[in-house]
N, C-alpha and C positions, 0 to 999 in steps of 0.2 A: 547836398550830394544827389546827383541825378544818375539813375542806372540806365535809364531809356532814351537819354539825350534832350530831354525837356527841361527848361529852366523855370517854367511857369506853367501852373496848371489853369491858366485862364485861356483855354482853347476849346474846341468841340469835341468832346470826348467820344463822340460817335466816329470820328476819324481817327482816333487813337487806336492803335492794337493792343496787345497785351503789356501790362503795365508791371510786370514782375521780372526778376532777374533770371538768367538762364533761358531766355525765350529760345524755343525751338528744341530744347534738349528733353523734352517730355518724354518721348519715346524710348531713349535711352534710359532715362530715370525709371519708367515702368519696366523695361526689360531686367534692370538691375534689381529693382524690387522684387520681381517674381522668382529671379535666380536666387536672391537671399532667402526668400520665403520657402523655396523649396530645399535649399540647403539646409536651412534650420530644421525643417521637418525630418529630414534624414537624419541629421545628427541628434537630434531629439528622440527619434524612434531608437537608433542604435544605443544611446545610452539607457533609455528605459528598459530595452530588451536585456542588456547586460546586467542591470540590476535586478530585474525579475528573475532572470537565470540564475543569479546569485543567490537571491532569498529562496528559491525554490530549490536549490542544492542543499542549503543549509537546513532548510525544513524537513527534507527528506531524511538527511543524517540525524537530525534530532527525533524524529519520529521512529526511524528504525532503532536508534540506540535505546528509546523508551520502550519499545516493542520487546527488544532483546532482554533488558533488565527485568521486565515485568515477569518473564517466563524463566 
């Protein structure tokens, strides 16, 4: 199976361009990768902030109840 149109590799490879599929789509793939990377960080940060806020609220409630019970 040939993805670049060559049936034989018995050619001068200096005259052969890129030898991988989807030639010319590098820019689109880089842009998609950067967008995914930024989206992942936003989602991850929101999730971690929500979890930390829940933990902080629970910890404050427990500390408050312990202080009230102590006195």
